[in-house]
Each structure stands twice: as structure tokens, then as C-alpha cells.
C-alpha positions as CSV (number, residue, x, y, z in Angstrom):
1,M,0.0,0.0,0.0
2,A,2.8,2.4,1.0
3,K,4.6,1.6,-2.2
4,E,1.6,2.3,-4.3
5,R,1.0,5.6,-2.6
6,A,4.6,6.6,-3.2
7,R,4.3,5.8,-6.9
8,N,1.3,8.0,-7.2
9,N,3.3,11.0,-5.9
10,T,4.1,13.5,-8.6
11,Y,7.9,13.5,-8.0
12,I,8.6,9.9,-7.1
13,G,9.7,7.4,-9.6
14,S,12.7,5.4,-10.7
15,P,15.9,7.2,-11.8
16,A,14.5,6.8,-15.3
17,A,12.5,10.0,-14.6
18,E,15.5,11.5,-16.1
19,C,17.0,14.9,-15.4
20,A,17.0,16.0,-19.0
21,L,17.0,19.7,-18.3
22,L,18.9,19.6,-15.0
23,D,21.8,17.8,-16.7
24,T,22.2,20.8,-19.0
25,I,22.5,23.3,-16.1
26,D,26.0,23.8,-14.8
27,T,25.6,27.4,-13.9
28,P,22.7,29.8,-13.3
29,D,23.5,31.3,-16.7
30,D,22.4,28.0,-18.2
31,L,19.2,28.2,-16.2
32,R,18.5,31.8,-17.3
33,R,18.7,30.8,-20.9
34,L,15.7,28.5,-20.5
35,P,12.2,29.8,-21.4
36,Q,10.2,30.4,-18.3
37,D,7.7,27.6,-19.2
38,K,10.5,25.1,-18.6
39,L,11.0,26.0,-15.0
40,P,8.3,23.6,-13.5
41,Q,10.2,20.8,-15.2
42,V,13.5,22.0,-13.7
43,C,11.8,22.0,-10.3
44,A,10.5,18.5,-10.8
45,E,13.9,17.2,-11.8
46,I,15.7,18.8,-8.9
47,R,13.2,17.0,-6.5
48,Q,13.8,13.7,-8.3
49,F,17.5,14.2,-8.1
50,L,17.4,15.0,-4.4
51,I,15.2,12.0,-3.6
52,N,17.5,9.6,-5.4
53,A,20.7,11.1,-4.1
54,L,19.7,11.6,-0.4
55,S,18.1,8.2,-0.1
56,K,21.6,6.8,-0.5
57,N,23.8,9.5,1.0
58,P,21.8,11.1,3.8
59,G,21.5,14.8,4.5
60,H,18.9,17.5,5.2
61,F,16.0,16.4,3.1
62,A,12.7,18.2,3.9
63,S,14.0,21.7,4.0
64,S,15.6,21.5,0.5
65,M,12.6,19.8,-1.0
66,G,10.4,22.7,0.3
67,A,12.6,25.4,-1.2
68,V,13.0,24.2,-4.7
69,E,10.8,26.7,-6.5
70,L,12.2,29.6,-4.4
71,T,15.8,28.5,-5.3
72,V,15.1,28.2,-9.1
73,A,13.2,31.5,-9.1
74,L,16.1,33.4,-7.4
75,H,18.7,32.1,-9.7
76,Y,16.5,32.7,-12.7
77,V,15.6,36.3,-11.9
78,F,18.8,37.5,-10.3
79,N,22.3,37.7,-11.8
80,T,24.1,35.4,-9.3
81,P,26.8,35.4,-8.1
82,Y,27.1,39.2,-8.8
83,D,23.8,39.5,-7.1
84,R,24.1,38.0,-3.6
85,I,21.9,35.3,-2.1
86,V,22.4,34.9,1.7
87,W,20.9,31.7,3.0
88,D,19.9,31.5,6.7
89,V,21.0,28.2,8.3
90,G,21.4,26.6,4.9
91,H,19.4,23.4,5.4
92,Q,17.5,24.3,2.3
93,A,20.4,25.0,0.0
94,Y,20.9,21.6,-1.8
95,G,19.0,22.8,-4.8
96,H,21.1,25.9,-4.9
97,K,24.2,23.6,-5.0
98,L,22.8,21.6,-7.9
99,L,22.3,24.8,-9.9
100,T,25.7,26.3,-9.2
101,G,28.1,23.8,-10.6
102,R,28.1,21.1,-7.9
103,R,25.6,18.6,-9.3
104,K,28.3,16.1,-10.5
105,R,30.0,16.2,-7.0
106,F,26.8,16.0,-5.0
107,D,27.5,12.3,-4.1
108,T,30.3,13.7,-2.0
109,N,27.9,15.8,0.1
110,R,28.8,15.8,3.8
111,K,31.7,13.4,3.2
112,L,35.4,14.0,4.2
113,G,36.9,16.1,1.4
114,G,33.6,16.5,-0.3
115,L,30.9,19.1,-0.5
116,S,29.8,20.8,2.7
117,G,26.2,20.2,3.8
118,F,25.8,24.0,4.2
119,P,26.7,27.0,2.1
120,N,30.4,27.6,2.4
121,P,32.2,30.6,0.7
122,D,35.4,28.5,0.5
123,E,33.5,26.1,-1.7
124,S,31.8,28.4,-4.3
125,P,31.4,32.1,-5.1
126,Y,27.7,31.4,-5.2
127,D,27.8,30.7,-1.4
128,T,28.1,34.3,-0.3
129,F,28.2,33.9,3.5
130,T,28.8,31.1,6.0
131,A,25.5,29.5,7.0
132,G,24.8,26.9,9.7
133,H,23.3,28.8,12.6
134,A,20.0,30.5,12.5
135,S,19.0,34.2,12.2
136,N,22.2,35.7,10.8
137,S,21.1,36.2,7.2
138,I,19.4,39.6,7.5
139,S,22.3,41.2,9.3
140,A,24.9,39.7,6.9
141,A,22.9,40.6,3.8
142,L,22.2,44.1,5.1
143,G,26.0,44.6,5.6
144,M,26.5,43.5,1.9
145,A,23.7,45.8,0.7
146,V,25.1,48.8,2.6
147,A,28.6,48.0,1.3
148,S,27.3,48.0,-2.2
149,E,25.7,51.4,-1.7
150,M,28.9,52.8,-0.3
151,L,31.0,51.4,-3.1
152,Q,28.4,52.6,-5.7
153,D,28.5,49.3,-7.5
154,E,27.5,49.5,-11.1
155,P,25.3,47.9,-12.2
156,R,23.2,47.9,-9.1
157,R,24.0,44.8,-7.0
158,N,20.9,43.1,-5.5
159,V,21.2,41.4,-2.2
160,I,18.7,38.9,-1.0
161,A,18.4,37.3,2.5
162,V,16.5,34.0,2.6
163,I,15.2,33.3,6.1
164,G,12.7,30.9,7.5
165,D,9.7,31.6,9.8
166,A,11.5,29.9,12.7
167,S,14.8,31.7,12.2
168,I,13.1,35.1,11.9
169,S,12.0,34.8,15.5
170,G,15.6,34.9,16.7
171,G,16.8,38.0,18.3
172,L,19.5,38.7,15.8
173,A,17.0,38.7,13.0
174,F,14.9,41.4,14.8
175,E,18.1,43.5,15.3
176,G,18.8,43.2,11.6
177,L,15.2,44.1,10.6
178,N,15.3,47.2,12.9
179,N,18.6,48.3,11.4
180,A,17.4,47.6,7.8
181,A,14.5,50.0,8.4
182,N,16.8,52.8,9.5
183,T,19.7,52.4,7.0
184,K,19.8,53.3,3.3
185,N,19.7,50.0,1.5
186,N,17.9,48.0,-1.2
187,L,17.8,44.7,0.7
188,L,15.2,42.1,-0.3
189,I,14.2,39.6,2.4
190,I,12.5,36.4,1.4
191,L,10.5,34.9,4.3
192,N,10.3,31.2,3.6
193,D,7.3,30.3,5.8
194,N,6.7,26.6,6.1
195,D,5.4,26.6,9.7
196,M,8.3,24.5,10.7
197,S,11.9,24.6,12.1
198,I,12.9,21.1,12.9
199,D,10.0,20.6,15.4
200,R,6.8,22.6,15.0
201,N,7.4,26.3,15.4
202,V,6.3,27.9,18.6
203,G,5.5,31.5,19.8
204,S,3.2,34.3,18.9
205,L,5.2,35.5,15.9
206,N,4.6,32.1,14.2
207,S,0.9,32.3,14.8
208,Y,0.9,35.9,13.4
209,L,2.7,34.8,10.2
210,A,0.3,31.9,9.8
211,H,-2.6,34.4,9.5
212,L,-1.0,37.3,7.9
213,T,-2.6,38.4,4.6
214,T,-2.3,41.3,2.3
215,S,-4.0,42.3,-0.9
216,K,-2.3,41.5,-4.2
217,S,-4.3,44.1,-6.0
218,Y,-3.5,46.7,-3.4
219,N,0.3,46.1,-3.6
220,S,0.1,46.2,-7.4
221,I,-1.8,49.5,-7.5
222,R,0.4,51.0,-4.8
223,Y,3.6,50.0,-6.7
224,K,2.4,51.2,-10.1
225,T,1.2,54.5,-8.6
226,Y,4.5,55.1,-6.8
227,K,6.5,54.5,-10.0
228,Y,4.2,56.8,-12.0
229,L,4.4,59.6,-9.4
230,K,8.2,59.2,-9.2
231,K,8.4,59.4,-12.9
232,L,6.5,62.7,-12.8
233,H,8.9,63.9,-10.0
234,L,5.9,64.3,-7.6
235,V,7.5,62.0,-5.0
236,S,11.1,61.2,-4.2
237,E,13.1,58.8,-2.0
238,R,13.5,61.5,0.5
239,H,9.8,61.6,1.2
240,R,9.4,57.8,0.8
241,G,9.4,57.1,4.6
242,A,6.5,59.5,5.2
243,I,4.5,58.1,2.3
244,L,5.1,54.5,3.5
245,R,3.9,55.3,7.0
246,F,0.8,57.0,5.6
247,N,0.1,54.1,3.2
248,N,0.7,51.5,5.9
249,S,-1.8,53.3,8.2
250,I,-4.4,53.2,5.4
251,K,-3.8,49.5,4.8
252,A,-4.1,48.7,8.5
253,L,-7.4,50.6,8.6
254,L,-8.9,48.9,5.6
255,S,-7.7,45.3,6.4
256,H,-8.1,45.6,10.2
257,Q,-4.6,44.2,10.5
258,Q,-1.3,45.8,11.6
259,N,1.6,44.5,9.6
260,I,4.7,44.2,11.8
261,F,7.1,44.6,8.9
262,E,5.4,47.6,7.4
263,G,5.3,49.0,11.0
264,L,9.1,49.0,10.6
265,N,8.8,50.8,7.3
266,I,9.8,47.7,5.3
267,R,7.7,47.1,2.3
268,Y,5.8,43.8,2.6
269,F,4.5,41.6,-0.2
270,G,2.6,38.4,0.3
271,P,1.9,35.9,1.4
272,I,2.0,34.0,-1.9
273,D,2.3,30.3,-2.8
274,G,6.0,29.6,-2.8
275,H,5.4,26.5,-5.0
276,D,3.9,28.5,-7.8
277,I,7.1,29.0,-9.7
278,N,5.7,31.3,-12.4
279,R,4.1,33.5,-9.8
280,V,7.2,33.7,-7.7
281,V,9.3,34.6,-10.7
282,R,6.7,37.3,-11.7
283,V,6.7,38.8,-8.3
284,L,10.5,38.8,-8.0
285,K,10.7,40.6,-11.3
286,D,8.2,43.1,-10.2
287,I,9.9,44.0,-7.0
288,K,13.5,43.4,-8.1
289,D,14.3,47.0,-8.9
290,M,12.4,48.7,-6.1
291,E,14.4,50.9,-3.8
292,G,14.5,50.5,-0.1
293,P,14.2,47.4,2.1
294,R,11.3,45.0,1.3
295,I,10.1,41.6,2.3
296,L,8.5,38.9,0.2
297,H,6.5,36.3,2.2
298,L,6.2,32.9,0.7
299,R,4.2,30.0,2.1
300,T,5.8,26.7,1.4
301,I,5.5,23.0,2.5
302,K,8.5,21.4,4.1
303,G,9.2,18.1,2.3
304,K,7.2,19.2,-0.8
305,G,7.0,16.6,-3.5
306,Y,7.6,13.6,-1.3
307,E,4.5,12.3,0.5
308,P,6.1,10.8,3.5
309,A,8.1,14.0,4.2
310,E,5.1,16.2,3.7
311,K,3.2,14.1,6.3
312,D,6.0,14.0,8.9
313,P,8.4,16.9,8.1
314,A,10.0,16.8,11.5
315,S,11.2,13.1,11.1
316,W,12.2,13.9,7.5
317,H,14.4,16.9,8.4
318,A,17.4,14.6,8.3
319,P,15.9,11.1,7.8
320,G,19.0,9.0,7.1
321,K,18.9,6.4,4.3
322,F,15.5,5.5,2.9
323,D,13.8,3.6,0.1
324,P,12.8,6.3,-2.5
325,E,9.9,4.1,-3.7
326,T,8.3,3.3,-0.4
327,G,9.6,6.0,1.9
328,H,10.7,3.3,4.3
329,R,13.6,4.6,6.4
330,T,16.4,2.1,6.8
331,A,17.9,3.6,9.9
332,I,17.2,1.2,12.8
333,P,16.5,3.0,16.1
334,A,18.5,2.0,19.1
335,G,16.8,0.2,21.9
336,N,15.7,-3.3,22.8
337,G,19.1,-4.2,24.3
338,K,21.2,-2.0,22.1
339,P,23.0,1.2,23.2
340,V,20.9,4.4,22.9
341,K,21.8,7.9,22.1
342,Y,23.2,10.1,24.8
343,Q,20.4,12.6,24.2
344,D,17.9,9.8,25.0
345,V,19.7,8.9,28.2
346,F,19.4,12.6,29.1
347,G,15.7,12.7,28.2
348,H,14.6,9.6,30.1
349,T,16.8,10.5,33.0
350,L,15.3,13.9,33.2
351,V,11.8,12.3,33.5
352,E,13.0,10.1,36.3
353,L,14.4,13.2,38.1
354,A,11.3,15.2,37.5
355,R,9.2,12.5,39.2
356,I,11.2,12.9,42.4
357,N,11.8,16.7,42.3
358,D,8.7,18.7,41.3
359,R,10.9,21.9,40.9
360,I,12.6,20.5,37.9
361,V,11.6,22.1,34.6
362,G,13.0,21.7,31.1
363,V,14.0,24.5,28.7
364,T,15.1,24.1,25.1
365,A,15.5,26.4,22.0
366,A,13.4,24.9,19.2
367,M,15.0,21.4,19.7
368,P,12.7,19.3,21.9
369,S,13.2,16.2,19.7
370,G,16.8,17.0,18.9
371,T,17.7,17.1,22.6
372,S,15.1,14.5,23.7
373,M,13.5,17.2,25.9
374,S,10.4,15.8,24.2
375,V,10.5,12.8,26.5
376,L,9.8,15.1,29.5
377,Q,7.4,17.1,27.4
378,S,5.3,14.0,26.8
379,E,5.0,13.2,30.5
380,Y,4.9,16.7,32.0
381,P,4.0,19.2,29.2
382,E,3.4,22.0,31.6
383,R,7.0,21.7,32.9
384,V,8.7,22.1,29.5
385,F,9.3,25.4,27.7
386,D,10.3,25.4,24.0
387,V,11.3,29.1,23.5
388,G,12.1,28.8,19.8
389,I,15.3,29.7,18.1
390,S,16.3,32.0,21.0
391,E,19.2,30.6,22.8
392,G,20.0,33.8,24.7
393,H,16.5,34.1,25.9
394,A,16.5,30.4,26.9
395,V,19.4,31.0,29.2
396,T,18.1,34.2,30.8
397,F,14.6,32.7,31.1
398,S,16.2,29.7,32.9
399,G,18.0,32.2,35.2
400,G,14.6,33.8,36.0
401,L,13.1,30.4,36.8
402,A,16.0,29.5,39.0
403,K,16.0,32.8,40.8
404,D,12.5,32.1,42.1
405,G,13.0,28.5,43.2
406,M,12.8,26.2,40.1
407,R,15.5,23.8,39.0
408,P,15.8,24.4,35.2
409,F,17.6,21.9,32.9
410,C,18.4,24.0,29.8
411,A,19.3,21.7,26.9
412,I,21.0,23.3,24.0
413,Y,23.5,22.1,21.4
414,S,27.1,23.1,22.2
415,S,27.6,25.2,19.0
416,F,24.3,27.0,19.5
417,L,25.0,27.8,23.2
418,Q,27.9,29.9,21.9
419,R,25.5,32.7,21.0
420,A,24.3,32.9,24.6
421,Y,27.7,33.4,26.2
422,D,27.0,36.8,27.7
423,H,23.7,35.5,29.1
424,I,25.5,32.7,30.9
425,I,27.8,35.2,32.5
426,H,25.5,38.1,33.2
427,D,22.2,36.4,33.9
428,V,23.2,33.1,35.6
429,A,26.8,32.8,36.8
430,I,27.1,36.2,38.5
431,Q,24.1,35.4,40.7
432,R,25.2,31.7,41.1
433,L,21.8,30.5,40.0
434,P,21.1,26.8,39.9
435,V,20.7,26.3,36.1
436,T,21.9,23.0,34.7
437,F,23.2,23.4,31.1
438,C,22.8,20.1,29.3
439,I,25.2,20.7,26.4
440,D,24.3,18.2,23.6
441,R,26.4,17.6,20.5
442,A,29.6,18.5,22.4
443,G,32.8,17.7,20.6
444,L,33.2,16.8,17.0
445,V,29.8,16.0,15.5
446,G,30.7,14.5,12.1
447,E,29.0,15.3,8.8
448,D,27.4,18.6,9.8
449,G,30.8,20.1,9.9
450,V,32.5,23.3,10.8
451,T,29.5,25.3,11.9
452,H,28.2,22.5,14.1
453,H,31.2,21.0,15.9
454,G,30.8,21.6,19.6
455,V,34.5,21.9,20.4
456,F,34.7,25.3,22.1
457,D,32.5,24.8,25.2
458,L,35.1,23.5,27.6
459,S,37.3,26.6,26.8
460,Y,34.6,29.2,26.7
461,L,33.0,28.1,29.9
462,R,36.2,27.4,31.9
463,S,37.0,31.1,32.4
464,I,33.6,31.9,34.0
465,P,33.6,32.1,37.8
466,N,30.9,30.2,39.9
467,I,30.3,27.5,37.2
468,T,30.8,23.7,37.6
469,I,31.9,22.0,34.3
470,A,31.7,18.2,33.9
471,S,31.7,15.7,31.1
472,P,30.7,12.0,31.6
473,R,32.7,9.2,30.1
474,D,29.6,6.9,29.8
475,E,25.8,6.8,30.2
476,H,26.0,6.0,33.9
477,H,28.1,9.1,34.7
478,L,25.7,11.3,32.7
479,R,22.8,10.1,34.9
480,W,24.9,10.6,38.0
481,L,26.0,14.1,37.0
482,M,22.4,15.1,36.3
483,Y,21.3,13.7,39.7
484,T,24.2,15.6,41.4
485,A,23.3,18.9,39.7
486,Q,19.7,18.9,40.9
487,S,20.4,17.7,44.4
488,A,23.4,19.8,45.4
489,D,23.9,23.6,46.0
490,L,26.3,24.1,43.2
491,G,25.0,27.1,41.3
492,P,25.2,26.8,37.5
493,V,26.4,23.4,36.2
494,A,27.4,22.6,32.7
495,I,27.3,18.9,31.6
496,R,28.5,18.2,28.1
497,Y,28.0,15.0,26.2
498,P,28.4,14.0,22.5
499,R,26.2,13.2,19.6
500,G,25.4,9.6,18.9
501,N,25.1,6.4,20.8
502,G,26.7,5.3,24.0
503,A,28.2,1.9,24.5
504,N,26.2,0.3,27.3
505,P,22.8,-1.3,26.7
506,Q,22.3,-1.5,30.5
507,W,22.5,2.3,31.0
508,R,19.7,2.6,33.5
509,A,21.9,2.6,36.6
510,G,20.6,3.8,39.9
511,F,21.3,7.3,41.0
512,K,24.1,8.5,43.2
513,T,25.8,11.8,44.0
514,L,29.2,12.3,42.6
515,P,31.8,14.2,44.6
516,V,32.2,17.5,42.9
517,G,35.6,18.2,41.5
518,K,36.8,14.6,41.8
519,G,38.0,12.3,39.1
520,E,38.6,8.6,39.0
521,C,41.7,6.4,38.4
522,L,40.9,3.8,35.7
523,T,44.4,2.3,35.4
524,Q,47.4,2.5,37.7
525,G,50.9,3.2,36.3
526,R,54.1,5.1,36.7
527,D,55.8,5.7,33.3
528,V,53.2,7.9,31.7
529,A,50.0,9.5,33.0
530,V,47.0,10.0,30.7
531,L,44.3,12.4,31.8
532,S,41.1,12.4,29.8
533,I,37.7,14.0,30.1
534,G,34.4,12.8,28.5
535,T,33.6,9.9,26.2
536,I,36.9,10.1,24.4
537,A,38.1,8.1,27.4
538,K,37.2,5.1,25.3
539,E,39.9,6.0,22.7
540,A,42.3,6.6,25.6
541,Q,41.5,3.3,27.2
542,G,42.2,1.4,24.0
543,A,45.5,3.2,23.6
544,V,46.5,2.6,27.3
545,A,45.7,-1.1,27.0
546,R,47.9,-1.5,23.9
547,A,50.8,0.4,25.7
548,V,50.4,-1.8,28.8
549,S,50.6,-4.9,26.6
550,D,53.8,-3.5,25.2
551,G,55.3,-3.2,28.7
552,I,54.7,0.5,29.3
553,S,53.3,1.3,32.7
554,V,50.5,3.8,32.1
555,A,48.2,5.5,34.6
556,H,44.9,6.6,33.2
557,Y,42.6,9.0,35.0
558,D,39.1,10.1,34.0
559,M,38.9,13.7,35.3
560,I,35.1,13.9,35.0
561,F,35.2,17.6,36.1
562,L,37.1,20.3,34.3
563,K,36.1,22.9,36.9
564,P,36.8,22.5,39.7
565,V,39.6,20.4,38.5
566,D,40.7,17.5,40.7
567,D,43.9,18.9,42.3
568,G,44.3,15.6,44.2
569,I,44.8,13.7,41.0
570,L,47.0,16.5,39.6
571,R,49.3,16.4,42.7
572,E,49.4,12.7,42.6
573,V,50.5,12.7,38.9
574,A,52.9,15.6,39.5
575,D,54.6,13.7,42.2
576,M,55.1,10.7,39.8
577,H,57.5,13.0,37.8
578,C,56.4,11.4,34.6
579,P,55.2,12.8,31.2
580,I,51.5,13.7,31.1
581,I,49.1,13.3,28.2
582,T,45.8,15.1,28.2
583,V,43.0,14.0,25.9
584,E,39.8,15.9,25.2
585,D,37.2,16.1,22.5
586,G,37.5,19.9,22.2
587,V,40.0,22.5,21.2
588,V,43.3,22.1,23.0
589,T,43.5,25.9,23.5
590,G,41.9,26.7,26.9
591,G,40.5,23.2,27.7
592,L,41.7,20.4,29.9
593,G,45.3,20.5,28.7
594,S,45.5,24.2,29.4
595,A,44.0,23.7,32.9
596,V,46.6,21.0,33.7
597,I,49.5,23.1,32.5
598,E,48.3,26.1,34.5
599,W,47.9,24.1,37.7
600,M,51.3,22.5,37.3
601,N,52.9,25.9,36.8
602,D,51.0,27.5,39.7
603,N,52.1,24.8,42.0
604,G,55.8,24.6,41.1
605,Y,55.7,21.5,38.9
606,H,57.1,21.4,35.4
607,P,56.3,18.1,33.8
608,H,56.3,17.5,30.0
609,V,52.6,17.8,29.0
610,T,51.3,16.6,25.6
611,R,47.9,18.0,24.8
612,I,45.7,15.9,22.5
613,G,42.5,17.4,21.1
614,V,41.1,19.5,18.3
615,P,44.0,21.7,16.9
616,D,43.7,25.5,16.7
617,E,41.9,25.4,13.4
618,F,38.3,25.0,12.1
619,V,37.6,21.3,11.2
620,A,35.7,20.3,8.2
621,H,33.0,17.6,7.9
622,G,33.5,13.8,7.8
623,T,32.7,10.8,10.0
624,I,33.8,10.9,13.6
625,P,36.5,8.2,13.1
626,E,37.8,10.2,10.1
627,L,37.9,13.4,12.0
628,Y,39.5,11.9,15.1
629,R,42.2,10.5,12.9
630,M,42.7,13.7,11.0
631,C,43.0,15.7,14.3
632,G,45.3,13.2,15.9
633,M,42.8,12.2,18.6
634,D,42.1,8.6,17.8
635,E,43.4,5.5,19.6
636,D,46.4,5.2,17.3
637,A,47.4,8.8,17.9
638,I,47.1,8.5,21.7
639,Y,49.0,5.2,21.6
640,G,51.8,7.0,19.6
641,A,51.9,9.8,22.1
642,I,52.3,7.3,25.0
643,V,55.2,5.6,23.2
644,S,56.9,8.9,22.5
645,A,56.3,10.1,26.0
646,K,58.0,7.0,27.4
647,T,61.3,8.2,26.0
648,I,61.1,11.5,27.8
649,E,63.4,11.6,30.9
650,R,61.7,12.1,34.2
651,R,62.1,15.5,35.8
């Protein structure tokens, strides 16, 4: 039945539904040479290509499927790359990559040495700005538009920001909108409104966008009238703001609606059907040469053209491998005696803790399923707060909850928490508020690449006073750290854990309180000391076992806590007068290795310390084993460091 339904879908079929037109498009210039009536076929072929390609080499599926017409229309109407398209986040940019010379390499997408899964200026001149985190497109595009004005580019350079309805709720997007309204520019903002981020959008702005309407005839008449009056020199750009405010007041009076964008003096057009390629092209041509900031609101469907994705866009955001004919996803979920993801250990543990502590609440920033906060949400919906793509607000909101007696667990990906750094300091740490930061996707995350690696948190948090920082080596320690955080008077606590599965199917250990600032000796030794933190202990344990079998006496300690660091272990190791190797899944600058060197120096010890971790450079995408090997962090590299350290004289 499912197979039959899939075959009836417009864009599903065998690879024989050839890409006759798409195969002729190597640059947007090729696209622009096509007659407009061929564009629907181009859109159909892009969808077919994506279905076939992503079913075998997984990536971000639903977002790119929903943005096909928008992508084709932008490259058809605008002179890219001279005209700039700035994508927000970039989940939706696969079609863009196909049209800009990367179709033949698309099978390398998200693979080591291959195409990035996100727009990357180092990869193509058509990728005008780094994308990977939400809400930055308006600010970046506005900067480009203003630069073009100041440089007096000829011909006029158009700059377009493409932002989703979830991303536009982020604080940075509002800052960009506010500045766009008060700066001379010709920025065009495309609002791609599919009522989705990864999970369903939340918040009053999303509800507002869902019901926002405007008159097509009104906009047409207003634009034509404005052009006519300008041609007669009866109006000018100098008086444009006053005219806009007057027109917006008239529109609000007639429609009984106040338009938030036009309230900012930004021309608003829409909403229109974002899958009507001819209409999108026509509107873009109509507004292309307008002066001043304007916004075009498109309504789209995430997963458009593939029935399973349309029905369940959240699951099809990044579905893994699937059968293109049936929509059956081949990824097998963990469970039933198999190790589960660390995020699921977090989610289920949080429910257990919430049952015994009624002051526990959960906070997440548009990622209830991505962090498994959804587990608590299912059982205690009134105790979970999804604040949307607003990480800074999530942290300060958690601080407010903690100030008046609650015990918030704030779950945010490591790379996304970076934007809330000031909020952690100003709104939580200074007041020593009991907020537990559950930092998901810590360390190298694999195929999502440079914008998503969570490798900076140990370093950027360690310098903050009043905060406890810990990282579990396994599922049991994650549970125990969470239990310790909610039961002790520690102030803010940061617990960081990686993406992916653990190693222990029997992860539901009982609860116990861990001694804060104390690590654990895993292996006794005297020739070399290895200090690790987090789940990379597994790589270190493998290396230590190999070295021991070779006759090298190696001590291995799991530090567990970065702050406060275990000075008992450090003094014990220092008194051994042997070389020290630190191992961490994070940047070596400012992390565990730096903490050990600082402590040794401050206490009059001067051992030889080798730091293993992410080097001082941005790391591309690839599988975790590939990246560990590339960064010199895998078992082989740690073993090599132990062997080399053995030759160093004791001091």
C-alpha cells in the first residue's frame, strides 16, 4: 500500500524519470537561458535528483525539498553570483548547490573532502556567506547591501536574504530588521514560511505569520502608482518614509490588521504560494528594482513533492537512508538491548528526576526532539518550555526560573550555546543561579561540519567564575551528574555530552551523588599519565591497553570535572614526575590540557605535557573516526603519544 501511494506521488519514480534539463545546467547562466515555461520541469527534476541522491547519501531532506521553486526563481531572476543570495541556516540549499556547478559532485555531500552540507564561501562564489546557525542572514545581507551602496556598485547589485519563519523569531533577525528600516539600502528579504523549524514552530510570531494576509491588487496598485508619481517627479526617495507610513496606516485601517514589517517601514508583499514557480518569478521581477528594504512572504511546504516527508516533516528533516519508492527509512533506532543515544539517556533520566523533584523544569530552544527534551514534554507538558530559536532568551529565562525557586535543565547544542555566552555570565553565573546546562552535541559532531562542531564549550566556559563543568565518560556518569546537579547547591552546572550512541545497553543505573571536582583512576601506572575527560576516554582506554601490553606502565585518569579540576589527581600525577598526556574532544586551547599546565605551573611543577584534542583550526566535515584520525585524537594517535612520552626523561 505504501509503495503504491509513493508511486502516485508527482515527483517519485525510478531514476528513469531523467533529469534531462537539469543535466544541461552547470551554472545559473544556463538556467536563465531557458524559457520560463520550462521552470516547472526543472523543479520536478531537482526534486527527483534529491530523492534519489539523499536516499543513498543522507542529508537535510525536507528543507531542501520545500525550497526548490524559491531556489530556481532566485537564480532565474537575479544575476548570481554578482547579485548576492544569503541563506539562513542553509538546510534548504541543496537545490542551490545543484544549480551552481556542484551537481556532479553531489554524491560527496557531507563526506570528508567533499561538499559541505551547508553554504560555504570557500566552496563556491555562489555561497556568499557562512550558514549553519539560524537568524544571521538579514544582518549579513544588510551589511553587503550597505557596502554595495557605499561602493556605488554598477550595475546595481541586488542582495537577497532568505530566512525561515522559525529563524526570523531569533533576536539577531529582529536586530537586523530594525537596522534595515533605518539604514539606506535595497535589501530584499525572502521569508520562507513553512510553519516548521525542525520541530513545530512555537510562539506568537509564528501564529501571526500563519494568519498574515495582504491584498495582491493593493500592492500592485500602490507600486504602479508610486512608479508613476516618481516618474513625474511628484515624489522622491527623501519623502518615501512618510509616504510608507501613511500608506501603511491606510492599509491597516482597511484590512483591520497591523503588519509588523510595514510597521518598521519595510515594504511587505505576500503571502504567496511559494510552490507556484511562475508567480514567484513574476513577483520577484516586479519588486527586483524597487528601492529600499522590502520583504516577500512565501508560504511553502516542508518536504514538498515527497508524500512521507510532507506528512511528517520533523522526522524527515534529516531522515538517514531510505527507500525512495516506499519512503521506508532504513535507519534502525536504538533500543531493545542496544545502546541508545546520549540525548535519549538525558531525556529519560530527566523524566526520572522530575518525578522525584517537582521543581525540575525543562527549557530548550526549538529542539525538543533534537535534545530529547520531548520525553519530558510528553509526560509533563506543563513543565517544558520550548522558546524557539532564541538561545540567549533560553538561558536568561532559565535564570529567572532558577531565581525564584525552580531547577531548570536547559538543553542546547554546544555550538548553539555559543551565542548565549553573555547571558550565561550576566544572567546566571554572577548570581550563582542553579541552572543546569545540558550541552548536547559536544565535541566533533561529524557530517554537519565546521558550523556545528561543539568543540569550544570547555574553553569558553572554563574562564567563567561560579560555574561547575563536567563531562561524563559513559551513560551512567551522565545520569549521576544530572542527579548531582539537581540535588546539590552548586550554582550553575554545565554537563557536556556527545552526539550519537553510547556503549552500554544497560544504561539505567541507579542514582548516586558524585563528589564534585573529583575524578577517577581507571588504570594504575608510573611511566606515563593519561588524563582524559568525557567519552573520548574510550579511545584513551584502548591506547592505554595497547601500551600496557607492550610493557609500558601507564596511569589513566578520568577527570570527570574540568572545573573545579581535581587537584588531588594532579598532585598525585605531578609527584610521579612522569610525562603527562591530556585527551579531550574539544579545542586544545583553553581546555583540559591548558588547565593541567596552568595548575602545574602555579604549584611549582614542570612536567612534560602533551595535549591531544582539536587543533587550533576549524575542522571540516566527515565521519567521527575520520575526524579523530585527522585531528590526531584517535586511539592510534594516543598510543603513539604514549610511546613517544615514554622516551622523555623524568624530571
